[in-house]
C-alpha positions in Angstrom: -13.1 -10.5 8.7 -15.9 -8.0 8.1 -18.5 -8.7 5.4 -19.8 -6.3 2.8 -22.3 -4.0 4.5 -24.1 -3.0 1.4 -24.4 -4.5 -2.1 -24.6 -1.2 -3.9 -21.3 0.0 -5.5 -21.2 3.7 -6.3 -20.3 4.6 -9.8 -16.6 5.0 -10.1 -15.6 3.7 -6.7 -13.0 1.0 -7.1 -13.6 -2.3 -5.3 -10.3 -1.9 -3.4 -11.4 1.5 -2.1 -14.7 0.1 -0.9 -13.0 -2.8 0.8 -10.6 -0.4 2.5 -13.5 1.7 3.7 -15.2 -1.4 5.1 -12.1 -2.4 7.0 -11.4 1.1 8.3 -15.0 1.2 9.6 -14.4 -1.8 11.7 -11.3 -0.3 13.3 -8.7 -2.5 11.7 -5.2 -1.0 11.7 -3.5 0.2 8.5 -0.9 -2.5 8.9 -3.5 -5.2 9.0 -5.5 -3.7 6.1 -2.3 -3.7 4.0 -1.6 -7.3 4.9 -5.1 -8.5 4.2 -5.1 -6.8 0.8 -1.6 -7.9 0.0 -0.4 -4.3 -0.6 2.2 -2.1 1.0 1.4 0.6 3.5 2.4 3.2 1.0 -0.1 1.8 -1.6 -2.7 1.8 1.1 -2.0 5.4 1.9 -2.4 6.3 -1.8 -5.8 4.5 -1.9 -7.0 6.3 1.2 -5.8 9.6 -0.2 -7.6 8.9 -3.5 -10.8 8.1 -1.6 -10.4 11.2 0.6 -10.1 13.3 -2.6 -13.2 11.7 -4.1 -15.2 12.4 -0.9 -13.9 15.9 -0.8 -12.7 15.3 2.7 -9.5 16.1 4.6 -9.7 13.7 7.6 -10.5 10.0 7.7 -13.5 10.7 9.9 -15.0 13.1 7.3 -14.4 10.4 4.7 -16.1 7.8 6.8 -19.1 10.1 7.3 -19.3 10.8 3.6 -19.0 7.1 2.7 -21.7 6.1 5.1 -24.1 8.9 4.1 -23.6 8.2 0.4 -23.9 4.4 0.4 -20.3 3.6 -0.1 -20.3 1.3 2.8 
């Protein structure tokens, strides 16, 4: 399982969103992320959507770039 890549937590970013970003950045599938976090795929989708909105992105790739550039992961 991936470790935390950075100890800084951006203001307002929920720990679950940060963990999802970390897992996504390692290439883990949505099914595996949901299982690891003990949530449904639908709940995972809602968290990803919320993080996309916060980053002002449309695609996951854009979200990942934003997260990396702004210290979210």
